[in-house]
C-alpha positions as CSV (number, residue, x, y, z in Angstrom):
1,M,-4.8,9.2,0.5
2,K,-4.3,5.5,-0.1
3,A,-1.2,3.9,1.4
4,Y,-0.3,0.4,0.4
5,V,1.9,-1.6,2.8
6,F,3.8,-4.8,2.2
7,P,4.6,-7.5,4.8
8,G,7.9,-9.0,5.7
9,Q,9.2,-12.3,7.0
10,G,6.8,-14.2,9.3
11,A,3.7,-13.7,7.1
12,Q,4.2,-16.9,5.1
13,F,1.6,-19.8,5.2
14,T,1.1,-23.0,3.3
15,G,-1.0,-22.4,0.2
16,M,0.0,-18.8,-0.2
17,G,-0.6,-17.5,-3.7
18,K,-2.4,-20.6,-4.9
19,D,-5.7,-18.8,-5.5
20,L,-3.9,-16.3,-7.8
21,Y,-2.1,-19.1,-9.6
22,D,-5.4,-20.9,-10.2
23,Q,-7.4,-17.8,-11.1
24,F,-5.2,-15.8,-13.4
25,P,-3.1,-17.0,-16.4
26,E,-0.8,-13.9,-15.9
27,A,-0.2,-14.9,-12.3
28,K,0.5,-18.5,-13.3
29,A,3.1,-17.2,-15.8
30,L,4.8,-15.1,-13.2
31,F,5.0,-18.0,-10.7
32,N,6.5,-20.2,-13.5
33,K,9.0,-17.5,-14.4
34,A,10.0,-17.2,-10.7
35,D,10.7,-21.0,-10.5
36,E,12.9,-20.5,-13.6
37,I,14.8,-17.5,-12.2
38,L,15.4,-19.1,-8.7
39,G,16.3,-22.5,-10.1
40,F,13.9,-24.4,-7.8
41,E,10.1,-24.8,-7.6
42,I,9.3,-22.1,-5.1
43,S,5.7,-22.2,-6.3
44,K,5.4,-25.8,-5.2
45,I,6.8,-25.0,-1.7
46,M,4.4,-22.0,-1.4
47,F,1.4,-24.1,-2.4
48,E,2.2,-27.4,-0.7
49,G,5.3,-27.0,1.5
50,T,5.4,-27.6,5.2
51,A,5.7,-24.7,7.7
52,E,9.3,-25.9,8.3
53,E,10.1,-25.7,4.5
54,L,8.5,-22.3,4.3
55,K,10.5,-21.0,7.3
56,E,13.9,-21.3,5.5
57,T,15.1,-17.8,4.8
58,K,16.0,-18.6,1.2
59,V,12.4,-19.7,0.6
60,T,10.5,-17.3,3.0
61,Q,11.7,-14.0,1.5
62,P,11.1,-14.8,-2.2
63,A,7.8,-16.4,-1.3
64,I,6.4,-13.4,0.5
65,F,7.8,-11.1,-2.2
66,L,6.1,-13.2,-5.0
67,H,2.7,-13.3,-3.2
68,S,2.8,-9.5,-2.6
69,V,4.0,-8.4,-6.0
70,I,1.8,-10.8,-8.0
71,L,-1.2,-9.8,-5.9
72,A,-0.5,-6.1,-6.6
73,K,-0.2,-6.8,-10.4
74,M,-3.5,-8.8,-10.4
75,M,-5.3,-5.9,-8.6
76,G,-4.8,-4.0,-12.0
77,D,-6.4,-0.6,-12.1
78,S,-7.6,-0.8,-8.5
79,F,-4.0,-0.7,-7.3
80,Q,-3.5,3.1,-7.2
81,P,-1.1,3.9,-4.4
82,E,-0.4,7.5,-3.4
83,M,2.3,6.3,-1.0
84,V,3.8,2.9,-0.1
85,A,6.0,1.2,2.6
86,G,7.2,-2.3,3.3
87,H,8.2,-4.0,6.5
88,S,11.9,-5.1,6.1
89,L,11.8,-7.5,3.1
90,G,8.4,-5.9,2.2
91,E,10.3,-2.7,1.1
92,L,11.5,-4.6,-2.0
93,S,8.0,-5.8,-2.7
94,A,6.8,-2.2,-2.5
95,L,9.5,-0.9,-4.8
96,T,8.7,-3.6,-7.4
97,A,5.0,-2.9,-7.2
98,V,5.5,0.9,-7.9
99,G,7.9,0.3,-10.8
100,T,11.3,1.0,-9.3
101,L,12.4,-2.5,-10.0
102,S,11.3,-5.0,-12.6
103,F,9.7,-8.2,-11.5
104,E,12.9,-10.2,-12.5
105,D,15.3,-7.8,-10.9
106,G,13.3,-7.5,-7.7
107,L,13.1,-11.3,-7.3
108,K,16.9,-11.6,-8.0
109,I,17.7,-9.0,-5.3
110,V,15.4,-10.6,-2.8
111,S,17.0,-14.0,-3.4
112,K,20.5,-12.6,-3.1
113,R,19.4,-10.8,0.1
114,A,18.0,-14.0,1.6
115,L,21.0,-16.1,0.8
116,A,23.4,-13.4,2.1
117,M,21.4,-13.1,5.3
118,Q,21.4,-16.8,5.8
119,A,25.2,-17.0,5.3
120,A,25.7,-14.1,7.8
121,C,23.7,-16.0,10.3
122,E,26.1,-18.9,10.1
123,H,29.1,-16.7,11.2
124,Q,28.0,-16.7,14.8
125,S,25.2,-17.8,17.1
126,S,22.6,-14.9,16.9
127,T,18.9,-14.4,17.4
128,M,16.0,-12.0,17.9
129,A,13.5,-11.5,20.7
130,A,10.2,-9.6,21.0
131,I,9.8,-7.3,23.9
132,L,6.3,-6.4,24.9
133,G,5.0,-3.7,27.2
134,L,7.9,-1.3,27.6
135,D,8.7,2.1,26.2
136,D,11.2,2.1,23.4
137,A,13.7,4.3,25.3
138,V,13.8,1.7,28.2
139,V,14.6,-1.1,25.7
140,E,17.2,1.0,24.0
141,D,18.9,1.8,27.3
142,V,19.0,-1.8,28.4
143,C,20.5,-2.9,25.1
144,K,23.3,-0.3,25.5
145,S,24.0,-1.6,29.0
146,I,24.6,-5.2,27.9
147,D,28.1,-6.5,27.1
148,G,27.9,-7.8,23.6
149,V,26.0,-7.0,20.4
150,V,22.3,-6.4,21.0
151,V,20.2,-3.6,19.5
152,A,16.7,-2.5,18.9
153,A,15.8,-3.9,15.5
154,N,12.1,-3.7,14.7
155,Y,9.9,-0.8,16.1
156,N,6.7,-2.6,15.2
157,C,4.2,-0.5,17.2
158,P,4.0,1.1,20.6
159,G,4.9,-1.4,23.3
160,Q,6.2,-4.0,20.8
161,L,9.9,-3.8,19.9
162,V,12.1,-6.6,18.6
163,I,15.7,-6.8,19.7
164,S,18.5,-8.5,17.7
165,G,22.1,-9.6,18.3
166,A,24.4,-12.3,19.6
167,T,22.5,-15.0,21.3
168,K,24.1,-14.6,24.8
169,A,23.6,-10.8,24.7
170,V,20.0,-11.1,23.6
171,E,19.3,-13.6,26.4
172,E,20.9,-11.2,29.0
173,A,18.9,-8.3,27.6
174,C,15.7,-10.3,27.9
175,E,16.4,-11.0,31.6
176,A,17.2,-7.4,32.3
177,L,14.1,-6.2,30.4
178,K,11.8,-8.6,32.4
179,E,13.3,-7.0,35.6
180,K,12.4,-3.6,34.1
181,G,8.8,-4.7,33.8
182,A,8.4,-6.1,30.3
183,K,5.1,-8.1,29.9
184,R,7.0,-10.6,27.8
185,A,10.5,-11.1,26.4
186,L,10.1,-13.8,23.9
187,M,12.9,-15.4,21.9
188,L,11.8,-15.6,18.2
189,P,12.3,-18.7,15.9
190,V,14.5,-16.9,13.4
191,G,17.7,-17.7,11.6
192,G,19.8,-15.0,13.2
193,A,20.3,-11.4,14.1
194,F,18.5,-9.5,11.3
195,H,18.7,-5.7,11.3
196,S,21.8,-5.7,13.5
197,P,25.5,-5.0,13.0
198,L,26.0,-8.8,12.7
199,M,24.4,-8.5,9.2
200,E,27.4,-6.5,7.9
201,P,28.7,-9.3,5.6
202,A,25.2,-9.6,4.0
203,R,25.0,-5.8,3.7
204,E,28.2,-5.7,1.6
205,E,26.9,-8.5,-0.7
206,L,23.5,-6.8,-1.1
207,A,25.2,-3.5,-1.9
208,A,27.0,-5.1,-4.8
209,A,23.8,-6.6,-6.2
210,I,21.9,-3.3,-5.8
211,E,24.6,-1.2,-7.5
212,A,24.5,-3.7,-10.4
213,T,20.8,-3.3,-10.9
214,E,18.7,-0.8,-12.9
215,F,16.4,1.3,-10.6
216,E,13.7,3.6,-11.9
217,A,11.9,6.4,-10.0
218,P,8.8,5.0,-8.2
219,S,5.3,6.1,-9.2
220,C,4.7,7.5,-5.7
221,P,6.8,8.2,-2.5
222,V,8.2,5.2,-0.8
223,Y,8.5,5.5,3.0
224,Q,11.7,3.6,3.9
225,N,12.5,1.7,7.1
226,V,15.8,3.4,7.7
227,T,14.7,7.1,7.4
228,T,10.9,6.7,7.9
229,L,10.4,9.4,5.3
230,G,8.9,9.3,1.8
231,T,11.2,9.6,-1.2
232,T,11.2,9.1,-4.9
233,A,14.9,9.8,-5.3
234,V,16.6,6.7,-6.8
235,D,20.0,7.2,-5.1
236,E,18.4,7.7,-1.7
237,I,16.3,4.6,-2.2
238,K,19.3,2.4,-3.0
239,T,21.4,3.7,-0.1
240,N,18.5,3.2,2.4
241,L,17.8,-0.4,1.1
242,I,21.5,-1.3,1.7
243,Y,21.6,0.1,5.2
244,Q,18.3,-1.5,6.1
245,L,20.0,-4.9,6.7
246,T,22.2,-3.5,9.6
247,G,19.8,-0.8,10.7
248,P,16.4,-0.9,12.5
249,V,13.0,-1.2,10.8
250,K,11.3,1.9,12.1
251,W,7.8,0.8,11.3
252,T,6.0,2.8,14.0
253,Q,7.7,6.1,12.9
254,S,7.1,5.4,9.2
255,V,3.3,4.8,9.7
256,Q,3.1,8.0,11.8
257,N,4.8,10.0,9.1
258,M,2.5,8.5,6.4
259,I,-0.5,9.6,8.5
260,A,1.1,13.1,9.0
261,D,1.5,13.3,5.3
262,G,-2.1,12.5,4.6
263,A,-2.6,8.8,4.6
264,T,-6.3,8.0,5.4
265,E,-6.4,4.3,4.3
266,F,-3.8,1.5,4.6
267,I,-4.1,-1.5,2.4
268,E,-1.9,-4.5,3.2
269,V,-0.8,-6.4,0.0
270,G,0.5,-9.9,0.6
271,P,0.1,-12.8,3.0
272,G,-1.2,-12.3,6.5
273,R,-2.7,-9.4,8.5
274,A,0.3,-8.5,10.7
275,L,0.7,-5.0,9.4
276,Q,-3.0,-4.2,9.7
277,G,-2.8,-5.1,13.4
278,M,0.4,-3.0,14.0
279,I,-1.1,0.0,12.2
280,K,-4.2,-0.2,14.4
281,K,-2.0,-0.1,17.5
282,I,-0.1,2.8,16.1
283,D,-3.3,4.8,15.4
284,R,-6.6,3.3,16.5
285,E,-8.5,5.6,14.1
286,A,-6.6,4.2,11.0
287,N,-8.6,2.6,8.3
288,V,-7.0,-0.7,7.4
289,S,-7.9,-3.5,5.0
290,A,-6.4,-6.4,3.0
291,G,-5.6,-5.9,-0.7
292,V,-7.9,-8.0,-2.9
293,V,-8.4,-8.6,-6.6
294,A,-11.4,-6.6,-7.8
């Protein structure tokens, strides 16, 4: 069974999507439509912007969404998913690619999500850190022992867990985790504490946007970050999308469930190769590749 997976924040690079824009008139039309919807030339930033410009949350999230969704559309008949999943923001790309959201609605929600997350980051000093080489349970226990908000946020693959929370609490957790034997405890260059309780103001804003948007049943099961299970139920999809902002991205568990449910091939649709690397660490036998236009 073919599983298509969609990357999240961090996969961006200068020049992303330019090949699609140059090669396909339909892709060019979609990029132009995106510039119109967002009210700024995101295509120009994607094709020519600096790494610094691309790193801004309000740019990064729509840019990765556009690259992924337009690539899926240009794949045409070769895009035949039997299951899909997306890492954090990538879940919205996945839902748009399988028809749950229209291109316009998907992009509008991604933009609102990005702006709401950016605003939530400005409420207090917060950050994330990657913890390498420890069991998940050890990381979870240390986070619970810290005074202040710090939680396990991204279960990327065995031995790689990202924590998220108030800056001081994350720093304290990093020190404690090094003492527990972490190979690395690395502060990440992100805007704030994504996938933590500190995203509550953004969750409320996103909930309003999602409730106001038309959702259709997807063409195949979507394995969601919050539950790690595949679903085609619209109400469930909406609820899980809303809670994803304050809850962890359970990527390891989602991929394990996709494999248990019959996934034999994982195709990453969008910029970068991060998910292919993670999937290989989750299951060495997994067959992974990048989505390409036939």
